[in-house]
ChimeraX commands (.cxc) that place a marker at each C-alpha (Angstrom):
marker #1 position -0.05,-0.04,0.01 radius 0.5
marker #1 position 1.45,3.22,-1.15 radius 0.5
marker #1 position 1.40,5.92,1.55 radius 0.5
marker #1 position 0.35,9.49,0.82 radius 0.5
marker #1 position 3.23,12.02,0.68 radius 0.5
marker #1 position 3.73,14.32,3.94 radius 0.5
marker #1 position 3.57,18.05,3.64 radius 0.5
marker #1 position 6.73,19.41,3.71 radius 0.5
marker #1 position 7.07,21.50,6.83 radius 0.5
marker #1 position 8.36,25.23,6.11 radius 0.5
marker #1 position 11.93,25.64,7.51 radius 0.5
marker #1 position 13.12,29.01,7.74 radius 0.5
marker #1 position 16.76,27.86,7.92 radius 0.5
marker #1 position 18.41,27.44,4.30 radius 0.5
marker #1 position 22.11,28.26,5.11 radius 0.5
marker #1 position 22.96,25.77,7.71 radius 0.5
marker #1 position 21.00,22.68,6.24 radius 0.5
marker #1 position 22.41,23.43,2.80 radius 0.5
marker #1 position 25.75,23.59,4.30 radius 0.5
marker #1 position 25.07,20.24,6.16 radius 0.5
marker #1 position 24.11,18.67,2.81 radius 0.5
marker #1 position 27.26,20.29,1.29 radius 0.5
marker #1 position 29.46,18.98,3.85 radius 0.5
marker #1 position 28.50,15.01,3.53 radius 0.5
marker #1 position 28.87,15.54,-0.14 radius 0.5
marker #1 position 32.34,16.84,0.19 radius 0.5
marker #1 position 33.18,13.64,2.18 radius 0.5
marker #1 position 31.30,11.50,-0.23 radius 0.5
marker #1 position 30.15,12.92,-3.53 radius 0.5
marker #1 position 26.74,11.04,-3.85 radius 0.5
marker #1 position 25.75,11.22,-0.16 radius 0.5
marker #1 position 24.19,14.67,-0.16 radius 0.5
marker #1 position 21.99,14.29,-3.26 radius 0.5
marker #1 position 21.00,10.87,-1.88 radius 0.5
marker #1 position 19.93,11.99,1.58 radius 0.5
marker #1 position 18.36,15.17,0.03 radius 0.5
marker #1 position 16.54,13.13,-2.44 radius 0.5
marker #1 position 15.34,10.64,0.13 radius 0.5
marker #1 position 14.09,13.51,2.08 radius 0.5
marker #1 position 12.38,15.27,-0.48 radius 0.5
marker #1 position 10.62,12.09,-1.89 radius 0.5
marker #1 position 8.96,11.41,1.41 radius 0.5
marker #1 position 7.05,14.88,1.38 radius 0.5
marker #1 position 4.83,16.78,-0.86 radius 0.5
marker #1 position 6.61,18.98,-3.61 radius 0.5
marker #1 position 7.42,22.16,-2.06 radius 0.5
marker #1 position 5.70,24.99,-3.87 radius 0.5
marker #1 position 8.97,26.64,-5.24 radius 0.5
marker #1 position 9.88,23.29,-6.75 radius 0.5
marker #1 position 6.85,22.88,-8.89 radius 0.5
marker #1 position 8.27,24.43,-11.92 radius 0.5
marker #1 position 11.94,24.00,-11.17 radius 0.5
marker #1 position 14.31,21.72,-13.23 radius 0.5
marker #1 position 15.65,20.49,-9.71 radius 0.5
marker #1 position 12.15,18.78,-8.90 radius 0.5
marker #1 position 13.65,15.51,-10.22 radius 0.5
marker #1 position 15.51,15.12,-6.92 radius 0.5
marker #1 position 12.06,14.51,-5.47 radius 0.5
marker #1 position 11.26,11.62,-7.22 radius 0.5
marker #1 position 11.42,8.22,-5.34 radius 0.5
marker #1 position 13.13,6.48,-8.28 radius 0.5
marker #1 position 15.79,9.07,-8.15 radius 0.5
marker #1 position 16.07,8.62,-4.57 radius 0.5
marker #1 position 16.26,4.79,-5.17 radius 0.5
marker #1 position 19.05,5.11,-7.67 radius 0.5
marker #1 position 21.04,7.56,-5.59 radius 0.5
marker #1 position 21.02,4.78,-2.72 radius 0.5
marker #1 position 22.49,2.40,-5.19 radius 0.5
marker #1 position 25.25,4.95,-6.19 radius 0.5
marker #1 position 26.07,5.83,-2.52 radius 0.5
marker #1 position 26.55,2.16,-1.54 radius 0.5
marker #1 position 29.07,1.77,-4.70 radius 0.5
marker #1 position 30.83,4.97,-3.76 radius 0.5
marker #1 position 31.15,3.73,-0.13 radius 0.5
marker #1 position 32.89,0.62,-1.36 radius 0.5
marker #1 position 34.81,2.11,-4.05 radius 0.5
marker #1 position 36.19,4.79,-2.01 radius 0.5
marker #1 position 38.36,2.12,-0.10 radius 0.5
marker #1 position 39.82,0.41,-3.33 radius 0.5
marker #1 position 43.67,1.07,-3.73 radius 0.5
marker #1 position 43.20,2.29,-7.37 radius 0.5
marker #1 position 40.77,4.84,-6.30 radius 0.5
marker #1 position 42.14,8.24,-7.10 radius 0.5
marker #1 position 42.39,11.03,-4.26 radius 0.5
marker #1 position 39.19,13.22,-3.75 radius 0.5
marker #1 position 41.31,16.45,-4.47 radius 0.5
marker #1 position 42.17,15.60,-7.84 radius 0.5
marker #1 position 40.56,17.80,-10.49 radius 0.5
marker #1 position 38.07,15.38,-11.81 radius 0.5
marker #1 position 36.85,14.24,-8.33 radius 0.5
marker #1 position 37.13,17.55,-6.79 radius 0.5
marker #1 position 34.89,19.02,-9.74 radius 0.5
marker #1 position 32.13,16.32,-9.34 radius 0.5
marker #1 position 31.92,16.92,-5.47 radius 0.5
marker #1 position 31.84,20.84,-6.25 radius 0.5
marker #1 position 28.67,20.06,-8.83 radius 0.5
marker #1 position 27.10,17.81,-6.27 radius 0.5
marker #1 position 27.37,20.21,-3.58 radius 0.5
marker #1 position 25.95,22.96,-5.96 radius 0.5
marker #1 position 23.09,20.63,-6.67 radius 0.5
marker #1 position 22.23,20.07,-3.09 radius 0.5
marker #1 position 22.51,23.58,-1.94 radius 0.5
marker #1 position 20.49,25.02,-4.98 radius 0.5
marker #1 position 17.79,22.14,-4.40 radius 0.5
marker #1 position 17.59,22.94,-0.76 radius 0.5
marker #1 position 17.38,26.72,-1.09 radius 0.5
marker #1 position 14.71,26.32,-3.83 radius 0.5
marker #1 position 12.60,23.89,-1.57 radius 0.5
marker #1 position 12.59,26.34,1.10 radius 0.5
marker #1 position 11.56,29.19,-1.08 radius 0.5
marker #1 position 15.09,30.81,-1.54 radius 0.5
marker #1 position 17.26,31.29,-4.51 radius 0.5
marker #1 position 18.92,28.37,-6.16 radius 0.5
marker #1 position 21.77,30.56,-7.21 radius 0.5
marker #1 position 22.65,31.53,-3.54 radius 0.5
marker #1 position 22.09,27.90,-2.64 radius 0.5
marker #1 position 24.50,26.40,-5.44 radius 0.5
marker #1 position 27.12,28.94,-4.09 radius 0.5
marker #1 position 26.76,27.73,-0.57 radius 0.5
marker #1 position 26.63,24.00,-1.55 radius 0.5
marker #1 position 29.50,24.10,-4.03 radius 0.5
marker #1 position 31.97,26.28,-1.82 radius 0.5
marker #1 position 31.01,23.84,1.14 radius 0.5
marker #1 position 31.47,20.86,-0.63 radius 0.5
marker #1 position 34.96,22.05,-1.81 radius 0.5
marker #1 position 36.04,23.15,1.64 radius 0.5
marker #1 position 35.00,19.80,3.41 radius 0.5
marker #1 position 36.65,17.83,0.57 radius 0.5
marker #1 position 40.10,19.18,1.27 radius 0.5
marker #1 position 39.25,19.21,5.11 radius 0.5
marker #1 position 38.42,15.57,5.07 radius 0.5
marker #1 position 41.10,14.58,2.59 radius 0.5
marker #1 position 43.90,15.98,4.97 radius 0.5
marker #1 position 42.08,15.02,8.03 radius 0.5
marker #1 position 41.81,11.20,6.88 radius 0.5
marker #1 position 45.63,11.30,5.86 radius 0.5
marker #1 position 46.82,12.95,8.90 radius 0.5
marker #1 position 44.69,10.26,11.15 radius 0.5
marker #1 position 46.04,7.43,9.10 radius 0.5
marker #1 position 49.63,8.78,9.57 radius 0.5
marker #1 position 49.62,9.44,13.36 radius 0.5
marker #1 position 47.73,6.44,14.25 radius 0.5
marker #1 position 49.17,3.98,11.73 radius 0.5
marker #1 position 45.72,2.83,10.65 radius 0.5
marker #1 position 45.08,2.14,7.10 radius 0.5
marker #1 position 43.24,5.05,5.11 radius 0.5
marker #1 position 40.46,2.58,4.42 radius 0.5
marker #1 position 39.96,2.00,8.03 radius 0.5
marker #1 position 39.95,5.67,8.66 radius 0.5
marker #1 position 37.63,5.82,5.73 radius 0.5
marker #1 position 35.10,3.35,7.34 radius 0.5
marker #1 position 34.82,5.85,10.32 radius 0.5
marker #1 position 34.43,8.67,7.82 radius 0.5
marker #1 position 31.77,6.84,6.35 radius 0.5
marker #1 position 29.75,6.43,9.70 radius 0.5
marker #1 position 30.03,10.14,10.38 radius 0.5
marker #1 position 28.67,10.95,6.65 radius 0.5
marker #1 position 25.75,8.39,7.27 radius 0.5
marker #1 position 25.00,9.75,10.72 radius 0.5
marker #1 position 25.17,13.42,9.55 radius 0.5
marker #1 position 22.84,12.49,6.54 radius 0.5
marker #1 position 20.34,10.69,8.77 radius 0.5
marker #1 position 20.13,13.97,11.14 radius 0.5
marker #1 position 19.76,16.11,8.11 radius 0.5
marker #1 position 16.92,14.18,6.61 radius 0.5
marker #1 position 14.59,12.91,9.21 radius 0.5
marker #1 position 11.58,10.78,7.97 radius 0.5
marker #1 position 8.13,12.22,8.57 radius 0.5
marker #1 position 6.28,11.14,11.42 radius 0.5
marker #1 position 3.28,9.18,10.42 radius 0.5
marker link #1:1,2 radius 0.2
marker link #1:2,3 radius 0.2
marker link #1:3,4 radius 0.2
marker link #1:4,5 radius 0.2
marker link #1:5,6 radius 0.2
marker link #1:6,7 radius 0.2
marker link #1:7,8 radius 0.2
marker link #1:8,9 radius 0.2
marker link #1:9,10 radius 0.2
marker link #1:10,11 radius 0.2
marker link #1:11,12 radius 0.2
marker link #1:12,13 radius 0.2
marker link #1:13,14 radius 0.2
marker link #1:14,15 radius 0.2
marker link #1:15,16 radius 0.2
marker link #1:16,17 radius 0.2
marker link #1:17,18 radius 0.2
marker link #1:18,19 radius 0.2
marker link #1:19,20 radius 0.2
marker link #1:20,21 radius 0.2
marker link #1:21,22 radius 0.2
marker link #1:22,23 radius 0.2
marker link #1:23,24 radius 0.2
marker link #1:24,25 radius 0.2
marker link #1:25,26 radius 0.2
marker link #1:26,27 radius 0.2
marker link #1:27,28 radius 0.2
marker link #1:28,29 radius 0.2
marker link #1:29,30 radius 0.2
marker link #1:30,31 radius 0.2
marker link #1:31,32 radius 0.2
marker link #1:32,33 radius 0.2
marker link #1:33,34 radius 0.2
marker link #1:34,35 radius 0.2
marker link #1:35,36 radius 0.2
marker link #1:36,37 radius 0.2
marker link #1:37,38 radius 0.2
marker link #1:38,39 radius 0.2
marker link #1:39,40 radius 0.2
marker link #1:40,41 radius 0.2
marker link #1:41,42 radius 0.2
marker link #1:42,43 radius 0.2
marker link #1:43,44 radius 0.2
marker link #1:44,45 radius 0.2
marker link #1:45,46 radius 0.2
marker link #1:46,47 radius 0.2
marker link #1:47,48 radius 0.2
marker link #1:48,49 radius 0.2
marker link #1:49,50 radius 0.2
marker link #1:50,51 radius 0.2
marker link #1:51,52 radius 0.2
marker link #1:52,53 radius 0.2
marker link #1:53,54 radius 0.2
marker link #1:54,55 radius 0.2
marker link #1:55,56 radius 0.2
marker link #1:56,57 radius 0.2
marker link #1:57,58 radius 0.2
marker link #1:58,59 radius 0.2
marker link #1:59,60 radius 0.2
marker link #1:60,61 radius 0.2
marker link #1:61,62 radius 0.2
marker link #1:62,63 radius 0.2
marker link #1:63,64 radius 0.2
marker link #1:64,65 radius 0.2
marker link #1:65,66 radius 0.2
marker link #1:66,67 radius 0.2
marker link #1:67,68 radius 0.2
marker link #1:68,69 radius 0.2
marker link #1:69,70 radius 0.2
marker link #1:70,71 radius 0.2
marker link #1:71,72 radius 0.2
marker link #1:72,73 radius 0.2
marker link #1:73,74 radius 0.2
marker link #1:74,75 radius 0.2
marker link #1:75,76 radius 0.2
marker link #1:76,77 radius 0.2
marker link #1:77,78 radius 0.2
marker link #1:78,79 radius 0.2
marker link #1:79,80 radius 0.2
marker link #1:80,81 radius 0.2
marker link #1:81,82 radius 0.2
marker link #1:82,83 radius 0.2
marker link #1:83,84 radius 0.2
marker link #1:84,85 radius 0.2
marker link #1:85,86 radius 0.2
marker link #1:86,87 radius 0.2
marker link #1:87,88 radius 0.2
marker link #1:88,89 radius 0.2
marker link #1:89,90 radius 0.2
marker link #1:90,91 radius 0.2
marker link #1:91,92 radius 0.2
marker link #1:92,93 radius 0.2
marker link #1:93,94 radius 0.2
marker link #1:94,95 radius 0.2
marker link #1:95,96 radius 0.2
marker link #1:96,97 radius 0.2
marker link #1:97,98 radius 0.2
marker link #1:98,99 radius 0.2
marker link #1:99,100 radius 0.2
marker link #1:100,101 radius 0.2
marker link #1:101,102 radius 0.2
marker link #1:102,103 radius 0.2
marker link #1:103,104 radius 0.2
marker link #1:104,105 radius 0.2
marker link #1:105,106 radius 0.2
marker link #1:106,107 radius 0.2
marker link #1:107,108 radius 0.2
marker link #1:108,109 radius 0.2
marker link #1:109,110 radius 0.2
marker link #1:110,111 radius 0.2
marker link #1:111,112 radius 0.2
marker link #1:112,113 radius 0.2
marker link #1:113,114 radius 0.2
marker link #1:114,115 radius 0.2
marker link #1:115,116 radius 0.2
marker link #1:116,117 radius 0.2
marker link #1:117,118 radius 0.2
marker link #1:118,119 radius 0.2
marker link #1:119,120 radius 0.2
marker link #1:120,121 radius 0.2
marker link #1:121,122 radius 0.2
marker link #1:122,123 radius 0.2
marker link #1:123,124 radius 0.2
marker link #1:124,125 radius 0.2
marker link #1:125,126 radius 0.2
marker link #1:126,127 radius 0.2
marker link #1:127,128 radius 0.2
marker link #1:128,129 radius 0.2
marker link #1:129,130 radius 0.2
marker link #1:130,131 radius 0.2
marker link #1:131,132 radius 0.2
marker link #1:132,133 radius 0.2
marker link #1:133,134 radius 0.2
marker link #1:134,135 radius 0.2
marker link #1:135,136 radius 0.2
marker link #1:136,137 radius 0.2
marker link #1:137,138 radius 0.2
marker link #1:138,139 radius 0.2
marker link #1:139,140 radius 0.2
marker link #1:140,141 radius 0.2
marker link #1:141,142 radius 0.2
marker link #1:142,143 radius 0.2
marker link #1:143,144 radius 0.2
marker link #1:144,145 radius 0.2
marker link #1:145,146 radius 0.2
marker link #1:146,147 radius 0.2
marker link #1:147,148 radius 0.2
marker link #1:148,149 radius 0.2
marker link #1:149,150 radius 0.2
marker link #1:150,151 radius 0.2
marker link #1:151,152 radius 0.2
marker link #1:152,153 radius 0.2
marker link #1:153,154 radius 0.2
marker link #1:154,155 radius 0.2
marker link #1:155,156 radius 0.2
marker link #1:156,157 radius 0.2
marker link #1:157,158 radius 0.2
marker link #1:158,159 radius 0.2
marker link #1:159,160 radius 0.2
marker link #1:160,161 radius 0.2
marker link #1:161,162 radius 0.2
marker link #1:162,163 radius 0.2
marker link #1:163,164 radius 0.2
marker link #1:164,165 radius 0.2
marker link #1:165,166 radius 0.2
marker link #1:166,167 radius 0.2
marker link #1:167,168 radius 0.2
marker link #1:168,169 radius 0.2
marker link #1:169,170 radius 0.2
view
Protein backbone atom coordinates (compact mmCIF):
# COMPACT_ATOMS: atom_id res chain seq x y z
CA UNK A 1 0.00 0.00 0.00
CA UNK A 2 1.47 3.32 -1.06
CA UNK A 3 1.49 6.04 1.58
CA UNK A 4 0.45 9.60 0.89
CA UNK A 5 3.23 12.20 0.77
CA UNK A 6 3.60 14.16 3.97
CA UNK A 7 3.49 17.96 3.57
CA UNK A 8 6.89 19.63 3.65
CA UNK A 9 7.20 21.65 6.84
CA UNK A 10 8.32 25.23 6.31
CA UNK A 11 11.84 25.59 7.55
CA UNK A 12 13.16 29.09 7.93
CA UNK A 13 16.76 27.93 7.86
CA UNK A 14 18.27 27.68 4.42
CA UNK A 15 21.98 28.18 5.02
CA UNK A 16 22.84 25.62 7.71
CA UNK A 17 20.96 22.65 6.27
CA UNK A 18 22.36 23.44 2.80
CA UNK A 19 25.84 23.60 4.27
CA UNK A 20 25.21 20.31 6.08
CA UNK A 21 24.18 18.54 2.87
CA UNK A 22 27.21 20.11 1.16
CA UNK A 23 29.51 18.90 3.93
CA UNK A 24 28.50 15.27 3.60
CA UNK A 25 28.81 15.70 -0.16
CA UNK A 26 32.39 16.87 0.27
CA UNK A 27 33.16 13.64 2.10
CA UNK A 28 31.18 11.37 -0.27
CA UNK A 29 30.06 12.91 -3.56
CA UNK A 30 26.75 11.08 -3.85
CA UNK A 31 25.77 11.18 -0.18
CA UNK A 32 24.30 14.69 -0.10
CA UNK A 33 22.12 14.21 -3.17
CA UNK A 34 21.05 10.78 -1.88
CA UNK A 35 19.96 12.03 1.55
CA UNK A 36 18.32 15.15 0.15
CA UNK A 37 16.49 13.17 -2.52
CA UNK A 38 15.28 10.65 0.05
CA UNK A 39 14.11 13.51 2.29
CA UNK A 40 12.24 15.29 -0.53
CA UNK A 41 10.73 12.09 -1.93
CA UNK A 42 8.84 11.50 1.33
CA UNK A 43 7.19 14.91 1.33
CA UNK A 44 4.76 16.82 -0.81
CA UNK A 45 6.53 18.87 -3.44
CA UNK A 46 7.34 22.31 -2.05
CA UNK A 47 5.60 25.15 -3.95
CA UNK A 48 8.92 26.62 -5.10
CA UNK A 49 9.89 23.30 -6.67
CA UNK A 50 6.83 22.79 -8.87
CA UNK A 51 8.24 24.43 -12.00
CA UNK A 52 11.90 23.92 -11.18
CA UNK A 53 14.16 21.55 -13.08
CA UNK A 54 15.54 20.61 -9.64
CA UNK A 55 12.30 18.81 -8.79
CA UNK A 56 13.72 15.58 -10.22
CA UNK A 57 15.49 15.03 -6.87
CA UNK A 58 12.09 14.66 -5.20
CA UNK A 59 11.23 11.55 -7.25
CA UNK A 60 11.31 8.23 -5.38
CA UNK A 61 13.05 6.51 -8.31
CA UNK A 62 15.86 9.06 -8.21
CA UNK A 63 16.19 8.55 -4.46
CA UNK A 64 16.44 4.77 -4.94
CA UNK A 65 19.03 5.12 -7.71
CA UNK A 66 21.12 7.48 -5.59
CA UNK A 67 21.09 4.96 -2.73
CA UNK A 68 22.67 2.39 -5.05
CA UNK A 69 25.25 4.90 -6.29
CA UNK A 70 26.12 5.90 -2.72
CA UNK A 71 26.57 2.26 -1.70
CA UNK A 72 28.93 1.83 -4.65
CA UNK A 73 30.84 4.95 -3.68
CA UNK A 74 31.24 3.76 -0.08
CA UNK A 75 32.85 0.56 -1.37
CA UNK A 76 34.82 2.17 -4.20
CA UNK A 77 36.34 4.74 -1.87
CA UNK A 78 38.28 1.99 -0.09
CA UNK A 79 39.83 0.46 -3.22
CA UNK A 80 43.54 1.08 -3.70
CA UNK A 81 43.14 2.27 -7.30
CA UNK A 82 40.65 4.98 -6.32
CA UNK A 83 42.15 8.41 -6.88
CA UNK A 84 42.40 11.13 -4.28
CA UNK A 85 39.26 13.19 -3.78
CA UNK A 86 41.24 16.38 -4.37
CA UNK A 87 42.16 15.39 -7.94
CA UNK A 88 40.49 17.82 -10.38
CA UNK A 89 37.92 15.34 -11.73
CA UNK A 90 36.78 14.19 -8.28
CA UNK A 91 36.87 17.71 -6.84
CA UNK A 92 34.77 18.96 -9.76
CA UNK A 93 32.22 16.19 -9.19
CA UNK A 94 31.96 17.08 -5.50
CA UNK A 95 31.63 20.78 -6.27
CA UNK A 96 28.85 20.10 -8.79
CA UNK A 97 27.13 17.69 -6.42
CA UNK A 98 27.38 20.23 -3.58
CA UNK A 99 25.99 22.97 -5.82
CA UNK A 100 23.09 20.67 -6.74
CA UNK A 101 22.14 19.96 -3.12
CA UNK A 102 22.55 23.60 -2.11
CA UNK A 103 20.45 24.88 -5.00
CA UNK A 104 17.78 22.25 -4.44
CA UNK A 105 17.58 22.85 -0.68
CA UNK A 106 17.33 26.62 -1.08
CA UNK A 107 14.71 26.27 -3.82
CA UNK A 108 12.68 23.81 -1.73
CA UNK A 109 12.65 26.38 1.08
CA UNK A 110 11.52 29.24 -1.16
CA UNK A 111 15.00 30.71 -1.60
CA UNK A 112 17.36 31.44 -4.46
CA UNK A 113 18.77 28.40 -6.23
CA UNK A 114 21.81 30.49 -7.21
CA UNK A 115 22.62 31.36 -3.59
CA UNK A 116 22.11 27.75 -2.60
CA UNK A 117 24.42 26.56 -5.37
CA UNK A 118 27.13 28.90 -4.10
CA UNK A 119 26.74 27.70 -0.51
CA UNK A 120 26.63 24.06 -1.58
CA UNK A 121 29.47 24.17 -4.09
CA UNK A 122 31.85 26.11 -1.88
CA UNK A 123 30.94 24.08 1.19
CA UNK A 124 31.53 20.78 -0.60
CA UNK A 125 34.93 21.91 -1.90
CA UNK A 126 36.02 23.11 1.54
CA UNK A 127 34.97 19.86 3.22
CA UNK A 128 36.59 17.81 0.45
CA UNK A 129 39.98 19.28 1.34
CA UNK A 130 39.29 19.14 5.07
CA UNK A 131 38.34 15.46 5.03
CA UNK A 132 41.17 14.51 2.67
CA UNK A 133 43.87 16.00 4.89
CA UNK A 134 42.18 14.90 8.11
CA UNK A 135 41.93 11.30 6.91
CA UNK A 136 45.55 11.36 5.77
CA UNK A 137 46.74 12.88 9.06
CA UNK A 138 44.79 10.42 11.22
CA UNK A 139 46.16 7.53 9.19
CA UNK A 140 49.75 8.76 9.52
CA UNK A 141 49.51 9.49 13.25
CA UNK A 142 47.72 6.30 14.24
CA UNK A 143 49.17 3.86 11.74
CA UNK A 144 45.68 2.84 10.67
CA UNK A 145 45.17 2.14 7.00
CA UNK A 146 43.37 4.98 5.22
CA UNK A 147 40.57 2.54 4.36
CA UNK A 148 39.94 1.92 8.05
CA UNK A 149 39.86 5.65 8.70
CA UNK A 150 37.54 5.94 5.69
CA UNK A 151 35.11 3.51 7.30
CA UNK A 152 34.89 5.85 10.30
CA UNK A 153 34.35 8.73 7.90
CA UNK A 154 31.53 6.76 6.28
CA UNK A 155 29.86 6.36 9.65
CA UNK A 156 30.01 10.13 10.25
CA UNK A 157 28.62 10.84 6.77
CA UNK A 158 25.74 8.42 7.27
CA UNK A 159 24.96 9.78 10.74
CA UNK A 160 25.05 13.35 9.41
CA UNK A 161 22.78 12.47 6.51
CA UNK A 162 20.25 10.78 8.78
CA UNK A 163 20.26 13.80 11.09
CA UNK A 164 19.72 16.20 8.16
CA UNK A 165 16.91 14.23 6.55
CA UNK A 166 14.54 12.83 9.16
CA UNK A 167 11.66 10.72 7.97
CA UNK A 168 8.25 12.30 8.45
CA UNK A 169 6.19 11.13 11.40
CA UNK A 170 3.19 9.12 10.33
